DRENGUVO-808593 format. One record per residue (C-alpha): x, y, z; residue in one letter; residue number from 1. Coordinates in Angstrom, 3 decimals, always signed. Each point is the difference from the previous one (the first is absolute). Layout:
<c1=X, c2=Y, c3=Z, type=A, seq=NUM>
...
// end
This chain:
<c1=-17.842, c2=+10.313, c3=+0.752, type=X, seq=1>
<c1=+2.721, c2=+0.871, c3=+2.496, type=X, seq=2>
<c1=+2.656, c2=-2.685, c3=+0.149, type=X, seq=3>
<c1=+2.584, c2=-0.125, c3=+2.793, type=X, seq=4>
<c1=+3.514, c2=+0.601, c3=-1.247, type=X, seq=5>
<c1=+2.396, c2=-2.939, c3=+0.311, type=X, seq=6>
<c1=+3.774, c2=+0.454, c3=+0.032, type=X, seq=7>
<c1=+1.794, c2=-3.350, c3=-0.219, type=X, seq=8>
<c1=+3.752, c2=-0.474, c3=+0.068, type=X, seq=9>
<c1=+1.639, c2=-2.808, c3=-1.968, type=X, seq=10>
<c1=+3.443, c2=-0.719, c3=+1.408, type=X, seq=11>
<c1=+0.741, c2=-2.523, c3=-2.756, type=X, seq=12>
<c1=+3.245, c2=-1.935, c3=+0.738, type=X, seq=13>
<c1=+1.213, c2=+2.501, c3=+2.579, type=X, seq=14>
<c1=-0.124, c2=+0.083, c3=+3.767, type=X, seq=15>
<c1=+1.308, c2=-1.650, c3=+3.128, type=X, seq=16>
<c1=-1.097, c2=-0.425, c3=+3.591, type=X, seq=17>
<c1=+1.928, c2=+3.157, c3=+0.864, type=X, seq=18>
<c1=-1.848, c2=+1.968, c3=-2.672, type=X, seq=19>
<c1=-3.343, c2=-0.770, c3=+1.640, type=X, seq=20>
<c1=+0.785, c2=+2.885, c3=+2.345, type=X, seq=21>
<c1=-1.211, c2=+2.234, c3=-2.854, type=X, seq=22>
<c1=-3.496, c2=-1.351, c3=+0.584, type=X, seq=23>
<c1=-0.352, c2=+1.801, c3=+3.320, type=X, seq=24>
<c1=-0.027, c2=+3.460, c3=-1.587, type=X, seq=25>
<c1=-2.158, c2=-1.252, c3=-2.878, type=X, seq=26>
<c1=-2.538, c2=-1.409, c3=+2.465, type=X, seq=27>
<c1=+0.020, c2=+3.299, c3=+1.873, type=X, seq=28>
<c1=-0.783, c2=+1.834, c3=-3.251, type=X, seq=29>
<c1=-2.829, c2=-2.434, c3=-0.687, type=X, seq=30>
<c1=-1.488, c2=+0.734, c3=+3.429, type=X, seq=31>
<c1=+0.380, c2=+3.741, c3=-0.575, type=X, seq=32>
<c1=-1.844, c2=-0.256, c3=-3.334, type=X, seq=33>
<c1=-2.872, c2=-2.400, c3=+0.725, type=X, seq=34>
<c1=-1.821, c2=+0.946, c3=-3.207, type=X, seq=35>
<c1=+2.686, c2=-1.877, c3=-1.974, type=X, seq=36>
<c1=+0.610, c2=-3.760, c3=-0.044, type=X, seq=37>
<c1=+3.725, c2=-0.796, c3=+0.193, type=X, seq=38>
<c1=+1.702, c2=-3.327, c3=-0.679, type=X, seq=39>
<c1=+3.508, c2=-1.366, c3=-0.433, type=X, seq=40>
<c1=+0.780, c2=-3.139, c3=-2.006, type=X, seq=41>
<c1=+3.432, c2=-1.271, c3=+1.080, type=X, seq=42>
<c1=+1.712, c2=-3.204, c3=-1.178, type=X, seq=43>
<c1=-1.530, c2=-3.281, c3=+1.199, type=X, seq=44>
<c1=+2.708, c2=-0.397, c3=+2.641, type=X, seq=45>
<c1=-1.053, c2=+3.206, c3=+1.774, type=X, seq=46>
<c1=-3.810, c2=-0.269, c3=-0.067, type=X, seq=47>
<c1=-0.460, c2=-1.640, c3=+3.403, type=X, seq=48>
<c1=+2.515, c2=+2.265, c3=+1.732, type=X, seq=49>
<c1=-1.487, c2=+3.091, c3=-1.646, type=X, seq=50>
<c1=-3.549, c2=-0.972, c3=+0.971, type=X, seq=51>
<c1=+1.100, c2=-0.586, c3=+3.589, type=X, seq=52>
<c1=+1.301, c2=+3.559, c3=+0.385, type=X, seq=53>
<c1=-3.409, c2=+1.617, c3=+0.295, type=X, seq=54>
<c1=-3.110, c2=+1.187, c3=-1.782, type=X, seq=55>
<c1=+1.437, c2=+0.787, c3=-3.446, type=X, seq=56>
<c1=-1.586, c2=-2.021, c3=-2.801, type=X, seq=57>
<c1=+2.487, c2=-2.479, c3=-1.455, type=X, seq=58>
<c1=-0.323, c2=-1.654, c3=-3.379, type=X, seq=59>
<c1=+1.891, c2=-2.372, c3=-2.269, type=X, seq=60>
<c1=+1.499, c2=+0.448, c3=-3.455, type=X, seq=61>
<c1=-1.312, c2=-3.204, c3=-1.576, type=X, seq=62>
<c1=-1.893, c2=-3.210, c3=+0.733, type=X, seq=63>
<c1=-0.253, c2=-3.410, c3=-1.608, type=X, seq=64>
<c1=-3.392, c2=-0.811, c3=-1.463, type=X, seq=65>
<c1=-0.277, c2=-3.349, c3=+1.781, type=X, seq=66>
<c1=-0.755, c2=-0.389, c3=+3.689, type=X, seq=67>
<c1=+2.694, c2=-2.643, c3=+0.467, type=X, seq=68>
<c1=+1.951, c2=-2.593, c3=-1.944, type=X, seq=69>
<c1=+3.321, c2=-0.946, c3=-1.546, type=X, seq=70>
<c1=+1.098, c2=+3.508, c3=-0.963, type=X, seq=71>
<c1=+3.525, c2=+0.396, c3=+1.329, type=X, seq=72>
<c1=+0.882, c2=+3.579, c3=+0.887, type=X, seq=73>
<c1=-3.563, c2=+1.304, c3=-0.275, type=X, seq=74>
<c1=-2.257, c2=+1.446, c3=+2.697, type=X, seq=75>
<c1=-3.786, c2=-0.368, c3=+0.087, type=X, seq=76>
<c1=-2.621, c2=+2.574, c3=+0.939, type=X, seq=77>
<c1=-1.026, c2=-1.809, c3=+3.221, type=X, seq=78>
<c1=+3.675, c2=-0.078, c3=+1.053, type=X, seq=79>
<c1=+0.270, c2=+3.734, c3=-0.604, type=X, seq=80>
<c1=-3.127, c2=+0.709, c3=+1.997, type=X, seq=81>
<c1=+1.284, c2=-2.127, c3=+2.869, type=X, seq=82>
<c1=+3.238, c2=+2.000, c3=-0.065, type=X, seq=83>
<c1=-1.985, c2=+3.214, c3=+0.421, type=X, seq=84>
<c1=-0.607, c2=+1.274, c3=-3.535, type=X, seq=85>
<c1=-3.246, c2=+1.836, c3=-0.708, type=X, seq=86>
<c1=+0.490, c2=+0.626, c3=-3.707, type=X, seq=87>
<c1=+2.074, c2=-1.394, c3=-2.862, type=X, seq=88>
<c1=+1.409, c2=+1.562, c3=-3.169, type=X, seq=89>
<c1=-0.566, c2=-2.226, c3=-3.049, type=X, seq=90>
<c1=+0.994, c2=+0.484, c3=-3.611, type=X, seq=91>
<c1=+2.731, c2=+2.568, c3=+0.568, type=X, seq=92>
<c1=+1.724, c2=+0.760, c3=-3.298, type=X, seq=93>
<c1=+3.300, c2=-1.321, c3=+1.316, type=X, seq=94>
<c1=-1.622, c2=-3.381, c3=+0.558, type=X, seq=95>
<c1=-1.890, c2=+0.130, c3=-3.283, type=X, seq=96>
<c1=+3.341, c2=+0.620, c3=-1.708, type=X, seq=97>
<c1=+2.600, c2=-1.864, c3=+2.091, type=X, seq=98>
<c1=-2.185, c2=-3.007, c3=+0.892, type=X, seq=99>
<c1=-2.067, c2=+0.207, c3=-3.194, type=X, seq=100>
<c1=-3.280, c2=+0.029, c3=+1.906, type=X, seq=101>
<c1=-3.078, c2=+0.001, c3=-2.220, type=X, seq=102>
<c1=-3.300, c2=+1.756, c3=+0.596, type=X, seq=103>
<c1=-1.482, c2=-3.425, c3=+0.798, type=X, seq=104>
<c1=+2.584, c2=-0.569, c3=+2.745, type=X, seq=105>
<c1=-0.614, c2=+3.454, c3=+1.439, type=X, seq=106>
<c1=-3.738, c2=-0.704, c3=-0.032, type=X, seq=107>
<c1=+0.521, c2=-3.284, c3=+1.868, type=X, seq=108>
<c1=+2.226, c2=+1.718, c3=+2.564, type=X, seq=109>
<c1=-2.533, c2=+2.777, c3=+0.546, type=X, seq=110>
<c1=-2.731, c2=-2.568, c3=+0.593, type=X, seq=111>
<c1=+2.221, c2=-1.865, c3=+2.481, type=X, seq=112>
<c1=+0.769, c2=+3.196, c3=+1.916, type=X, seq=113>
<c1=-3.678, c2=+0.912, c3=+0.221, type=X, seq=114>
<c1=-0.954, c2=-3.544, c3=+1.028, type=X, seq=115>
<c1=+2.502, c2=+0.271, c3=+2.858, type=X, seq=116>
<c1=-1.766, c2=+3.123, c3=+1.266, type=X, seq=117>
<c1=+2.548, c2=+2.565, c3=-1.175, type=X, seq=118>
<c1=-0.055, c2=+2.904, c3=-2.451, type=X, seq=119>
<c1=+1.520, c2=-0.554, c3=-3.443, type=X, seq=120>
<c1=+1.881, c2=+2.950, c3=-1.527, type=X, seq=121>
<c1=-0.024, c2=-0.888, c3=-3.698, type=X, seq=122>
<c1=+2.671, c2=+1.782, c3=-2.055, type=X, seq=123>
<c1=-0.384, c2=+1.004, c3=-3.638, type=X, seq=124>
<c1=+2.064, c2=+2.185, c3=-2.298, type=X, seq=125>
<c1=+1.456, c2=+0.425, c3=-3.466, type=X, seq=126>
<c1=+3.586, c2=-0.001, c3=-1.255, type=X, seq=127>
<c1=+1.572, c2=+3.013, c3=-1.667, type=X, seq=128>
<c1=-0.301, c2=-1.660, c3=-3.391, type=X, seq=129>
<c1=-3.694, c2=-0.676, c3=+0.509, type=X, seq=130>
<c1=-0.621, c2=+3.612, c3=+1.017, type=X, seq=131>
<c1=+2.007, c2=+1.342, c3=-2.936, type=X, seq=132>
<c1=-2.067, c2=-2.200, c3=-2.312, type=X, seq=133>
<c1=-3.212, c2=+1.517, c3=+1.375, type=X, seq=134>
<c1=-1.050, c2=-3.278, c3=+1.615, type=X, seq=135>
<c1=+0.266, c2=+0.930, c3=+3.707, type=X, seq=136>
<c1=-3.737, c2=-0.015, c3=+0.751, type=X, seq=137>
<c1=-0.536, c2=-3.151, c3=-2.057, type=X, seq=138>
<c1=+2.755, c2=-1.855, c3=+1.868, type=X, seq=139>
<c1=-1.222, c2=+1.064, c3=+3.430, type=X, seq=140>
<c1=-3.616, c2=-0.888, c3=-0.803, type=X, seq=141>
<c1=+1.134, c2=-3.453, c3=-1.164, type=X, seq=142>
<c1=+1.948, c2=-0.515, c3=+3.221, type=X, seq=143>
<c1=-3.004, c2=+1.052, c3=+2.077, type=X, seq=144>
<c1=-2.295, c2=-2.341, c3=-1.904, type=X, seq=145>
<c1=+2.336, c2=-2.931, c3=+0.505, type=X, seq=146>
<c1=+1.178, c2=+0.729, c3=+3.547, type=X, seq=147>
<c1=-3.003, c2=+1.285, c3=+1.981, type=X, seq=148>
<c1=-2.508, c2=-2.485, c3=+1.449, type=X, seq=149>
<c1=-3.360, c2=+1.130, c3=-1.320, type=X, seq=150>
<c1=-1.685, c2=-0.838, c3=+3.302, type=X, seq=151>
<c1=+2.461, c2=+2.060, c3=+2.028, type=X, seq=152>
<c1=-1.282, c2=+2.793, c3=+2.207, type=X, seq=153>
<c1=+1.312, c2=+3.437, c3=+0.882, type=X, seq=154>
<c1=+1.054, c2=-1.256, c3=+3.428, type=X, seq=155>
<c1=+2.041, c2=-2.825, c3=-1.536, type=X, seq=156>
<c1=+1.655, c2=+1.675, c3=-2.975, type=X, seq=157>
<c1=+2.365, c2=+2.886, c3=-0.668, type=X, seq=158>
<c1=+1.451, c2=+0.779, c3=-3.435, type=X, seq=159>
<c1=+3.474, c2=+1.495, c3=-0.333, type=X, seq=160>
<c1=+0.880, c2=+1.653, c3=-3.304, type=X, seq=161>
<c1=+3.764, c2=+0.002, c3=-0.474, type=X, seq=162>
<c1=+1.344, c2=+0.966, c3=-3.426, type=X, seq=163>
<c1=+2.906, c2=-2.398, c3=-0.328, type=X, seq=164>
<c1=+2.288, c2=+2.641, c3=-1.487, type=X, seq=165>
<c1=-0.438, c2=+2.231, c3=+3.076, type=X, seq=166>
<c1=+0.806, c2=-2.547, c3=+2.726, type=X, seq=167>
<c1=+3.284, c2=+0.877, c3=+1.644, type=X, seq=168>
<c1=+1.062, c2=+2.303, c3=-2.849, type=X, seq=169>
<c1=-0.921, c2=+3.355, c3=+1.513, type=X, seq=170>
<c1=-2.320, c2=+0.620, c3=-2.954, type=X, seq=171>
<c1=-3.739, c2=+0.480, c3=+0.394, type=X, seq=172>
<c1=-2.798, c2=+0.498, c3=-2.520, type=X, seq=173>
<c1=-1.570, c2=+3.420, c3=-0.247, type=X, seq=174>
<c1=-2.902, c2=+0.743, c3=+2.301, type=X, seq=175>
<c1=-2.233, c2=-0.127, c3=-3.049, type=X, seq=176>
<c1=+1.275, c2=-3.452, c3=-0.947, type=X, seq=177>
<c1=-0.600, c2=-1.282, c3=+3.526, type=X, seq=178>
<c1=-3.503, c2=+1.464, c3=+0.087, type=X, seq=179>
<c1=-0.867, c2=-1.529, c3=-3.371, type=X, seq=180>
<c1=+1.250, c2=-3.453, c3=+0.939, type=X, seq=181>
<c1=-1.696, c2=-0.028, c3=+3.399, type=X, seq=182>
<c1=-3.261, c2=+1.085, c3=-1.639, type=X, seq=183>
<c1=+0.391, c2=-2.818, c3=-2.533, type=X, seq=184>
<c1=+0.611, c2=-2.487, c3=+2.807, type=X, seq=185>
<c1=-3.090, c2=+1.237, c3=+1.856, type=X, seq=186>
<c1=-2.100, c2=-0.474, c3=-3.114, type=X, seq=187>
<c1=+1.342, c2=-3.510, c3=-0.574, type=X, seq=188>
<c1=-0.637, c2=-0.931, c3=+3.630, type=X, seq=189>
<c1=-3.574, c2=+1.221, c3=-0.467, type=X, seq=190>
<c1=-0.419, c2=-2.402, c3=-2.908, type=X, seq=191>
<c1=+1.398, c2=-2.861, c3=+2.089, type=X, seq=192>
<c1=-1.216, c2=+0.608, c3=+3.545, type=X, seq=193>
<c1=-3.199, c2=+2.018, c3=-0.455, type=X, seq=194>
<c1=-0.919, c2=+1.932, c3=+3.159, type=X, seq=195>
<c1=+3.121, c2=-1.134, c3=+1.877, type=X, seq=196>
<c1=+2.263, c2=+1.865, c3=-2.428, type=X, seq=197>
<c1=-0.513, c2=+3.434, c3=+1.525, type=X, seq=198>
<c1=+1.336, c2=-1.203, c3=+3.337, type=X, seq=199>
<c1=+3.173, c2=-1.653, c3=-1.321, type=X, seq=200>
<c1=+3.060, c2=+2.105, c3=+0.727, type=X, seq=201>
<c1=+2.411, c2=+0.647, c3=-2.860, type=X, seq=202>
<c1=+3.541, c2=+0.771, c3=+1.114, type=X, seq=203>
<c1=+2.697, c2=+1.646, c3=-2.084, type=X, seq=204>
<c1=+3.495, c2=-1.477, c3=+0.134, type=X, seq=205>
<c1=+3.217, c2=+0.792, c3=-1.803, type=X, seq=206>
<c1=+2.654, c2=+2.281, c3=+1.524, type=X, seq=207>
<c1=-2.360, c2=+1.500, c3=+2.589, type=X, seq=208>
<c1=+2.020, c2=+2.210, c3=+2.335, type=X, seq=209>
<c1=-0.535, c2=+2.914, c3=+2.400, type=X, seq=210>
<c1=+0.554, c2=+2.567, c3=-2.758, type=X, seq=211>
<c1=-2.808, c2=-1.253, c3=-2.271, type=X, seq=212>
<c1=-2.397, c2=-1.683, c3=+2.447, type=X, seq=213>
<c1=-2.313, c2=+2.968, c3=+0.550, type=X, seq=214>
<c1=-0.433, c2=+0.587, c3=-3.735, type=X, seq=215>
<c1=-0.770, c2=-3.667, c3=-0.643, type=X, seq=216>
<c1=-2.392, c2=-0.355, c3=+2.953, type=X, seq=217>
<c1=-2.070, c2=+2.919, c3=-1.293, type=X, seq=218>
<c1=-0.789, c2=-1.785, c3=-3.280, type=X, seq=219>
<c1=-3.556, c2=-1.264, c3=-0.364, type=X, seq=220>
<c1=-0.279, c2=-3.776, c3=+0.557, type=X, seq=221>
<c1=+3.454, c2=-0.186, c3=+1.614, type=X, seq=222>
<c1=-0.895, c2=-1.548, c3=+3.331, type=X, seq=223>
<c1=+3.515, c2=-0.277, c3=+1.378, type=X, seq=224>
<c1=+3.378, c2=-1.360, c3=-0.976, type=X, seq=225>
<c1=+2.049, c2=-3.172, c3=-0.196, type=X, seq=226>
<c1=+3.454, c2=+1.229, c3=+0.951, type=X, seq=227>
<c1=+3.314, c2=-1.748, c3=-0.637, type=X, seq=228>
<c1=+3.345, c2=+1.489, c3=+1.001, type=X, seq=229>
<c1=-1.501, c2=+2.938, c3=+1.882, type=X, seq=230>
<c1=-1.699, c2=-2.407, c3=+2.426, type=X, seq=231>
<c1=+3.298, c2=-1.319, c3=+1.379, type=X, seq=232>
<c1=+0.476, c2=+2.911, c3=+2.389, type=X, seq=233>
<c1=-2.452, c2=+1.934, c3=+2.113, type=X, seq=234>
<c1=+1.670, c2=+3.245, c3=-1.133, type=X, seq=235>
<c1=-1.213, c2=-0.606, c3=-3.574, type=X, seq=236>
<c1=-3.191, c2=-1.963, c3=+0.665, type=X, seq=237>
<c1=-1.619, c2=+2.181, c3=+2.653, type=X, seq=238>
<c1=-0.273, c2=+3.085, c3=-2.292, type=X, seq=239>
<c1=-1.861, c2=-2.177, c3=-2.509, type=X, seq=240>
<c1=-2.445, c2=-1.071, c3=+2.714, type=X, seq=241>
<c1=-0.470, c2=+3.649, c3=+0.946, type=X, seq=242>
<c1=-0.596, c2=+0.961, c3=-3.650, type=X, seq=243>
<c1=-2.706, c2=-2.644, c3=-0.220, type=X, seq=244>
<c1=-1.604, c2=+1.351, c3=+3.174, type=X, seq=245>
<c1=-0.182, c2=+3.495, c3=-1.498, type=X, seq=246>
<c1=-1.435, c2=-1.130, c3=-3.344, type=X, seq=247>
// end
């Protein structure tokens, strides 16, 4: 099955109204490479303004699992959709670690995002200690089992594999390691989602940059990238989009 590449930028806690000017060149690159889906996930405060700039897909970095309620400081999936978001990252390792989010919470958030009519990008990945102990595949399979709604479809779900030890460190696994993990994820999705599994895109994340994007995009079962720091400027992000288009 041919799956469209998706390159999604996660701005994390960076960005300002002035920085949204970067989106113009990113949107132009998306139009020039229509075979690739491109998205930017800015902070909550910038979603509406980013969505109003044009036709670039805008997403969010998190969502609360409840539609509304007494949850001070939280934002629900319907609120995000109303602001202009089309997809939402859930279960990023920084939230699993810093906010101690469990697989069950990530599962509930993914369901809420899908119920609101958006795409859920569900993040999974092992720590350096887990990889060194030979438990990387086991950990990722457990996260998938606990975080992915079993009734999700390929149009509603994206999986992002981000080895925790590679995020923001400049380190990346070998191409062989990436291929093995993405194949393992594909197999696990097949066990969980049956026929839908082949259509679910699996992104690689973790220090993706212009210099390694082409190599990563060529790996079997790598259907795009979830990009952190390199998504903050068009100068770094556009070459990654172009690498995905060539893959």
